[in-house]
C-alpha beads as a LAMMPS data file, in Angstrom:
LAMMPS data file: protein, C-alpha beads

111 atoms
110 bonds

1 atom types
1 bond types

-500.0 500.0 xlo xhi
-500.0 500.0 ylo yhi
-500.0 500.0 zlo zhi

Masses

1 110.0

Atoms # bond

1 1 1 7.629 -79.375 -456.402
2 1 1 4.667 -79.061 -458.635
3 1 1 4.684 -77.896 -462.221
4 1 1 2.720 -75.623 -463.739
5 1 1 1.754 -74.334 -467.381
6 1 1 0.162 -71.298 -466.832
7 1 1 2.351 -68.844 -468.665
8 1 1 1.736 -65.452 -466.116
9 1 1 3.119 -67.156 -463.096
10 1 1 5.842 -68.771 -464.852
11 1 1 6.589 -65.569 -466.160
12 1 1 5.983 -64.217 -462.409
13 1 1 8.154 -66.754 -461.020
14 1 1 11.145 -65.594 -463.697
15 1 1 10.690 -61.780 -463.383
16 1 1 11.139 -62.587 -459.130
17 1 1 14.583 -64.485 -459.814
18 1 1 15.852 -62.002 -462.895
19 1 1 15.317 -59.107 -460.512
20 1 1 17.609 -61.005 -457.786
21 1 1 20.369 -61.761 -460.680
22 1 1 20.235 -58.234 -461.854
23 1 1 21.723 -57.465 -458.227
24 1 1 24.608 -59.705 -458.775
25 1 1 25.162 -58.152 -462.296
26 1 1 23.164 -55.980 -463.916
27 1 1 24.369 -56.349 -467.347
28 1 1 24.578 -60.290 -467.014
29 1 1 21.921 -60.766 -470.383
30 1 1 24.026 -57.928 -472.015
31 1 1 27.371 -60.739 -471.165
32 1 1 25.396 -63.638 -473.003
33 1 1 23.530 -65.218 -469.646
34 1 1 20.515 -66.408 -468.569
35 1 1 19.001 -66.138 -465.006
36 1 1 18.597 -69.842 -463.695
37 1 1 16.812 -70.342 -460.557
38 1 1 15.685 -72.772 -458.698
39 1 1 13.093 -73.589 -457.616
40 1 1 11.995 -74.049 -461.210
41 1 1 10.141 -71.202 -462.487
42 1 1 7.502 -73.640 -464.221
43 1 1 6.397 -74.585 -461.073
44 1 1 4.272 -73.171 -458.045
45 1 1 7.197 -73.143 -455.849
46 1 1 8.660 -70.767 -458.050
47 1 1 10.480 -67.180 -457.025
48 1 1 7.235 -65.694 -456.825
49 1 1 5.747 -67.724 -454.801
50 1 1 8.293 -66.944 -451.414
51 1 1 6.790 -65.599 -448.770
52 1 1 9.234 -63.089 -448.466
53 1 1 10.524 -61.517 -451.462
54 1 1 13.483 -59.676 -450.021
55 1 1 14.652 -62.795 -448.383
56 1 1 13.126 -65.727 -450.018
57 1 1 13.816 -69.647 -450.323
58 1 1 14.838 -69.757 -453.577
59 1 1 18.174 -69.092 -455.525
60 1 1 19.017 -67.181 -458.743
61 1 1 22.333 -67.051 -460.465
62 1 1 23.083 -65.597 -463.686
63 1 1 24.853 -68.694 -466.014
64 1 1 25.762 -69.382 -469.384
65 1 1 23.159 -68.622 -471.568
66 1 1 23.105 -71.722 -474.379
67 1 1 24.307 -74.222 -471.172
68 1 1 20.962 -72.808 -469.043
69 1 1 18.748 -72.811 -472.721
70 1 1 20.067 -76.687 -473.245
71 1 1 19.271 -77.713 -470.065
72 1 1 15.591 -76.327 -469.585
73 1 1 15.112 -78.386 -472.866
74 1 1 16.072 -81.543 -471.466
75 1 1 14.090 -80.549 -468.480
76 1 1 11.118 -80.031 -470.343
77 1 1 11.413 -83.151 -472.270
78 1 1 11.920 -84.969 -468.874
79 1 1 8.959 -83.265 -468.091
80 1 1 6.904 -85.800 -471.338
81 1 1 8.554 -88.690 -470.495
82 1 1 7.925 -88.948 -466.906
83 1 1 4.467 -87.598 -467.564
84 1 1 4.618 -84.643 -464.873
85 1 1 1.441 -83.423 -466.680
86 1 1 0.308 -80.502 -463.862
87 1 1 -0.019 -79.871 -460.497
88 1 1 -1.613 -83.009 -459.442
89 1 1 2.542 -84.876 -460.357
90 1 1 4.293 -83.547 -457.669
91 1 1 8.101 -84.244 -457.855
92 1 1 11.124 -83.703 -456.203
93 1 1 14.791 -82.698 -456.858
94 1 1 17.543 -84.306 -454.781
95 1 1 21.012 -82.881 -455.151
96 1 1 23.730 -85.033 -453.934
97 1 1 27.077 -83.643 -452.827
98 1 1 28.299 -79.975 -452.980
99 1 1 30.543 -78.818 -455.812
100 1 1 34.270 -78.622 -455.387
101 1 1 35.924 -75.796 -453.885
102 1 1 36.998 -73.939 -457.257
103 1 1 33.456 -74.229 -458.631
104 1 1 31.632 -72.606 -455.777
105 1 1 31.222 -68.910 -457.044
106 1 1 29.503 -66.337 -454.915
107 1 1 25.749 -67.631 -456.508
108 1 1 26.219 -71.183 -455.226
109 1 1 25.357 -69.788 -451.716
110 1 1 23.185 -67.047 -452.693
111 1 1 20.650 -65.798 -451.297

Bonds

1 1 1 2
2 1 2 3
3 1 3 4
4 1 4 5
5 1 5 6
6 1 6 7
7 1 7 8
8 1 8 9
9 1 9 10
10 1 10 11
11 1 11 12
12 1 12 13
13 1 13 14
14 1 14 15
15 1 15 16
16 1 16 17
17 1 17 18
18 1 18 19
19 1 19 20
20 1 20 21
21 1 21 22
22 1 22 23
23 1 23 24
24 1 24 25
25 1 25 26
26 1 26 27
27 1 27 28
28 1 28 29
29 1 29 30
30 1 30 31
31 1 31 32
32 1 32 33
33 1 33 34
34 1 34 35
35 1 35 36
36 1 36 37
37 1 37 38
38 1 38 39
39 1 39 40
40 1 40 41
41 1 41 42
42 1 42 43
43 1 43 44
44 1 44 45
45 1 45 46
46 1 46 47
47 1 47 48
48 1 48 49
49 1 49 50
50 1 50 51
51 1 51 52
52 1 52 53
53 1 53 54
54 1 54 55
55 1 55 56
56 1 56 57
57 1 57 58
58 1 58 59
59 1 59 60
60 1 60 61
61 1 61 62
62 1 62 63
63 1 63 64
64 1 64 65
65 1 65 66
66 1 66 67
67 1 67 68
68 1 68 69
69 1 69 70
70 1 70 71
71 1 71 72
72 1 72 73
73 1 73 74
74 1 74 75
75 1 75 76
76 1 76 77
77 1 77 78
78 1 78 79
79 1 79 80
80 1 80 81
81 1 81 82
82 1 82 83
83 1 83 84
84 1 84 85
85 1 85 86
86 1 86 87
87 1 87 88
88 1 88 89
89 1 89 90
90 1 90 91
91 1 91 92
92 1 92 93
93 1 93 94
94 1 94 95
95 1 95 96
96 1 96 97
97 1 97 98
98 1 98 99
99 1 99 100
100 1 100 101
101 1 101 102
102 1 102 103
103 1 103 104
104 1 104 105
105 1 105 106
106 1 106 107
107 1 107 108
108 1 108 109
109 1 109 110
110 1 110 111
């Protein structure tokens, strides 16, 4: 992935992800949840960058707001610690394993 610090693009990525979260739960925000997305909103590969928004290659899921925001702060710290400054500093996320069956929600396999 490639980081972007362009506010309008980050916002557009978040808006695209939020539209998907509202399809899952139209009232997620009122329930104290955030919309978590992957690829991250602060990347050039975010939800709005996908070629077909109706069948995008991204994930969006309403999650606990406090946990999501804490993870976001850690992510921002990691950007600084590893000097991921902008588009010319590519990075990847390796995901090992899958959640146990009792932790797999509808969002786990979405979309």
